[in-house]
C-alpha positions as CSV (number, residue, x, y, z in Angstrom):
1,M,11.4,-4.0,-8.3
2,D,10.8,-3.2,-4.6
3,S,7.4,-4.0,-3.2
4,F,5.1,-1.1,-2.0
5,S,5.5,-1.9,1.7
6,T,9.3,-1.7,1.1
7,V,8.9,1.5,-0.9
8,I,6.7,3.3,1.7
9,R,9.0,2.1,4.6
10,T,12.3,3.3,2.9
11,A,10.8,6.5,1.6
12,S,9.6,7.6,5.1
13,H,12.7,6.4,7.0
14,Q,14.2,9.9,7.4
15,Q,11.0,11.4,8.8
16,H,10.5,8.1,11.1
17,V,13.9,8.9,12.7
18,E,13.3,12.6,13.0
19,A,9.9,11.9,15.0
20,E,11.6,9.1,17.1
21,T,14.5,11.2,18.1
22,S,12.5,14.5,18.8
23,T,13.8,16.3,21.8
24,F,10.5,16.0,23.6
25,M,10.5,12.0,23.2
26,S,14.2,11.8,24.0
27,D,13.6,13.7,27.2
28,L,10.5,11.8,28.0
29,L,12.0,8.4,27.5
30,G,15.3,9.4,29.2
31,G,13.3,10.3,32.3
32,G,13.9,14.0,32.3
33,L,10.0,14.8,32.2
34,G,7.4,14.1,34.8
35,V,4.2,12.1,34.4
36,D,2.2,15.3,33.4
37,A,4.3,15.6,30.3
38,Y,3.3,11.8,29.5
39,A,-0.4,12.7,30.3
40,R,-0.4,15.6,27.9
41,Y,1.1,13.4,25.1
42,T,-1.5,10.9,25.6
43,E,-4.2,13.6,25.3
44,Q,-2.8,14.8,22.1
45,L,-3.0,11.1,20.9
46,W,-6.5,11.0,21.6
47,F,-7.4,13.6,19.1
48,V,-5.4,11.9,16.3
49,Y,-7.0,8.5,17.0
50,E,-10.4,10.1,17.4
51,A,-9.9,11.3,13.8
52,L,-8.5,8.1,12.5
53,E,-11.3,5.7,14.0
54,A,-14.3,8.1,13.7
55,G,-14.2,7.6,9.9
56,A,-13.3,3.8,10.1
57,G,-16.9,2.4,10.0
58,R,-17.5,4.5,6.8
59,L,-14.3,3.3,5.1
60,A,-14.9,-0.6,6.1
61,S,-16.5,-1.3,2.7
62,D,-14.2,0.9,0.6
63,P,-12.1,-1.2,-1.9
64,V,-8.9,0.6,-1.1
65,A,-9.1,1.4,2.6
66,G,-11.4,-1.3,3.7
67,P,-8.9,-4.1,4.1
68,F,-7.2,-2.0,6.5
69,I,-9.9,-1.4,8.9
70,R,-9.2,-3.9,11.5
71,P,-11.0,-3.3,14.8
72,E,-8.5,-5.3,16.9
73,L,-6.1,-2.1,16.1
74,F,-8.4,0.4,17.4
75,R,-6.9,2.6,20.3
76,R,-9.5,5.2,21.3
77,S,-11.0,3.2,24.2
78,A,-7.7,2.2,25.5
79,L,-6.5,5.8,25.4
80,E,-9.8,6.8,27.2
81,R,-8.9,4.3,30.2
82,D,-5.4,5.6,30.3
83,L,-6.8,9.1,30.5
84,A,-9.2,8.4,33.1
85,H,-6.2,6.9,35.1
86,L,-4.0,9.8,34.3
87,R,-6.2,12.8,34.8
88,G,-9.2,11.3,36.7
89,A,-12.8,10.7,35.9
90,G,-13.4,14.1,34.5
91,W,-10.6,14.0,31.9
92,R,-12.7,15.1,29.1
93,T,-13.3,18.5,30.7
94,G,-9.7,19.6,30.5
95,L,-8.9,17.9,27.2
96,S,-7.3,20.4,24.8
97,A,-5.5,19.9,21.4
98,L,-2.2,21.8,20.7
99,P,-2.5,23.8,17.5
100,A,-0.1,21.2,15.8
101,T,-2.4,18.4,17.1
102,R,-5.4,20.1,15.6
103,A,-3.7,20.4,12.3
104,Y,-2.6,16.7,12.2
105,A,-6.2,15.4,13.3
106,E,-7.7,17.6,10.6
107,R,-5.7,16.1,7.9
108,V,-6.3,12.6,9.2
109,R,-10.1,13.6,9.0
110,E,-9.7,15.1,5.5
111,C,-8.3,11.8,4.1
112,A,-10.8,9.8,5.9
113,D,-13.6,11.8,4.3
114,S,-12.3,12.2,0.8
115,W,-9.2,10.2,0.0
116,P,-8.9,6.6,1.1
117,G,-5.2,6.2,-0.2
118,G,-4.2,9.1,2.0
119,Y,-6.1,7.5,5.1
120,I,-4.0,4.4,4.4
121,A,-0.8,6.6,4.8
122,H,-1.8,7.7,8.1
123,H,-3.1,4.4,9.3
124,Y,0.2,2.8,8.4
125,T,2.4,5.4,10.3
126,R,0.3,5.5,13.4
127,Y,-0.6,1.5,14.0
128,L,2.5,0.0,12.7
129,G,4.4,2.5,14.7
130,D,2.6,1.9,17.8
131,L,2.9,-2.0,17.4
132,S,6.8,-1.5,17.0
133,G,8.4,1.6,18.6
134,G,5.4,2.1,21.1
135,Q,6.5,-0.8,23.2
136,I,9.7,1.0,24.1
137,I,7.6,3.7,25.4
138,R,5.3,1.4,27.3
139,D,8.3,-0.1,28.9
140,R,9.9,3.4,29.9
141,A,6.5,4.6,31.2
142,E,6.0,1.5,33.4
143,K,9.5,1.9,34.9
144,A,9.5,5.8,35.3
145,W,6.0,6.2,36.7
146,G,5.1,2.8,38.3
147,F,2.2,1.9,36.1
148,E,1.0,-1.8,36.5
149,K,2.6,-3.8,33.7
150,K,0.3,-3.4,30.6
151,G,-2.3,-1.7,32.8
152,D,-4.0,1.5,33.3
153,G,-1.8,4.3,32.0
154,V,-0.2,2.3,29.2
155,R,-3.1,0.4,27.8
156,F,-2.8,2.4,24.5
157,Y,0.5,0.4,23.7
158,V,-1.0,-3.0,24.6
159,F,-2.8,-4.8,21.5
160,E,-4.6,-7.4,23.4
161,E,-6.3,-8.6,20.3
162,V,-3.3,-8.9,18.2
163,G,-2.0,-12.3,19.3
164,N,1.1,-12.4,17.3
165,P,2.4,-8.8,16.4
166,A,5.3,-10.1,14.1
167,A,2.7,-12.2,12.1
168,F,0.2,-9.2,12.1
169,K,2.9,-6.8,10.8
170,R,3.8,-9.3,8.0
171,E,0.1,-9.4,6.9
172,Y,-0.3,-5.7,7.0
173,R,2.6,-5.4,4.6
174,E,1.0,-7.9,2.3
175,L,-2.1,-5.7,2.4
176,L,0.0,-2.7,1.4
177,D,1.7,-4.8,-1.5
178,A,-1.8,-5.6,-2.7
179,V,-3.4,-2.0,-2.4
180,R,-5.5,-1.1,-5.3
181,A,-3.8,1.8,-6.6
182,D,-1.8,2.6,-9.7
183,D,1.9,3.9,-9.5
184,L,0.9,7.6,-9.4
185,E,-1.6,7.1,-6.5
186,K,1.1,5.0,-4.8
187,Q,3.5,7.7,-5.1
188,R,0.7,10.3,-3.6
189,I,0.4,7.8,-0.7
190,V,4.2,7.6,0.0
191,A,4.0,11.5,-0.1
192,E,1.2,11.4,2.5
193,C,3.1,9.0,4.6
194,R,5.9,11.4,4.9
195,K,3.5,14.3,5.5
196,A,2.1,12.2,8.6
197,F,5.5,11.9,10.0
198,T,6.1,15.5,9.7
199,L,2.7,16.3,11.3
200,N,3.6,14.0,14.2
201,T,7.0,15.7,14.5
202,E,5.2,19.1,14.7
203,V,3.2,17.7,17.7
204,F,6.5,16.6,19.4
205,R,8.0,20.1,18.8
206,A,5.0,21.7,20.5
207,L,5.0,19.5,23.3
208,G,8.7,20.1,23.7
209,E,8.0,23.8,23.9
210,E,5.3,23.2,26.6
211,F,7.7,20.9,28.6
212,P,11.4,22.2,28.2
213,L,13.8,20.1,30.1
214,T,15.0,22.1,33.0
215,A,18.3,20.5,33.6
């Protein structure tokens, strides 16, 4: 029988591919969009991570979600440094969430407030994705817009406190395998994981409409 970490990865694979190959992300990584599109995307991430991390303190002692609350993963302060670099010191005044981003952040907040298993699903899709595929985005952004390597503008993708990402991901999968949930709850977590990818893809779709490629 497959481990839970394998089940969750396999079950969400299709949605994962759809998110990674969205038109907006393809255009962004392909160099077809300007730094403004990248900044707008970074703004949307702030809302999602604000929702993820605002509830983290409360969940630290939760028997289900608690083991996943790892401060070395937190991204909000890195995002804020990036936004200050991209938008200037007054970045907060112009900050606005797309409707798709609001829906995504709201769902994360709901799970943080009332369903630790669902919170894990969102935690997994975001942080493990950032540790992996996020490094491709960082590399492209540094090359396309001249950000200092691992510096302001791309700090979101730099996990300074995670010394060995491969070992960390292995440990994270062990946490998933040991999650305190019965089979039915695990199925619900997997379904929420799929939903998380779908919500993320909706944000990409909205960004794609705001930044069509004018080729």
